C-alpha positions, 0 to 999 in steps of 0.5 A, a space after each residue: 641589106 636589111 641588117 646592114 639597114 638596121 645597124 645604119 639606124 642605130 646610134 653611130 656615136 655611141 658615148 655622145 652625150 645628149 643627141 637631138 632627134 627629129 623624125 618627119 614621116 614622109 607621104 613619098 617612096 624612100 628612094 624619092 627622098 634618097 633622090 632629093 637629100 643626095 642631090 648636090 646644093 640639096 640644102 637650098 630648096 629645101 632648107 627654111 634658113 639656108 640662103 646658099 649651098 655651094 658645094 665643093 665636092 659631091 658625091 659620097 663619102 668624101 663630099 664637102 660642102 657649106 651653109 649659108 644660113 640667113 642669120 649670116 652664119 657660115 658652117 661647113 659640112 665634112 660627110 664621114 659616111 655615105 650609105 646609098 639609099 638609107 643616107 649619111 653621116 657628117 660633120 657640121 661647124 664653123 670653119 676652124 671650129 668645133 665640129 657637131 656630128 650629124 646623121 640623117 637617115 631614111 627608114 621606108 615604112 611601107 612602097 609609098 612611105 618613109 620617115 626621115 631622122 636627122 640626129 645631131 650630137 652637138 659639140 656644145 656642152 660635151 665636155 662640161 660636168 652633168 651638174 652643168 650642163 643638165 639645165 642648158 640642154 634641157 631649157 635651151 640646147 636640146 628645145 632649139 635644135 629640136 624646132 630646128 630639126 623639125 623645120 628643116 625635116 618638114 623643109 624636105 618632106 614639103 620639097 619632096 611632096 609639092 616639088 616647090 622650093 621652101 619659104 624663108 622661115 617658112 615654118 616659123 623663126 630660129 634665134 640662131 638661124 633666121 635673119 635678124 629681125 632688125 638691122 641698124 
């Protein structure tokens, strides 16, 4: 199992340009974290920008659900790999639009601690020449994705260790996924 596990901790999308990764230590056994990330509708209690997480099909490699963000955006998630106890890979994006690839992995550190790692391979900028995509990625896309993923992984850490749902924007607002501050 260790060999299989380590293989799946490695980059599942070699050649994809500039993935963004955040890893969150969690003071809980890996099996507990797996129990949360693999439950249907897991984003509702854990994701600080998710208002609703309706499930179409669950569980395993053929899983499909939607993420309804506080901003009003709705994304669909289509799972393409499911590794019991370890993590999964999925594609996410607006229905009918371009999809980003996302990899969720749990790394056990010892019997009582683990790390939850989420890597996003954003579809945006993938087919743009290096010289044009460099600054937008370094100055905007990368930092915004890191901020988002930090809030999401902290939300799962909160739910696993406290047993309570996260609040909207519990770890700060996000310009893409939080509800607008003012509406007319």
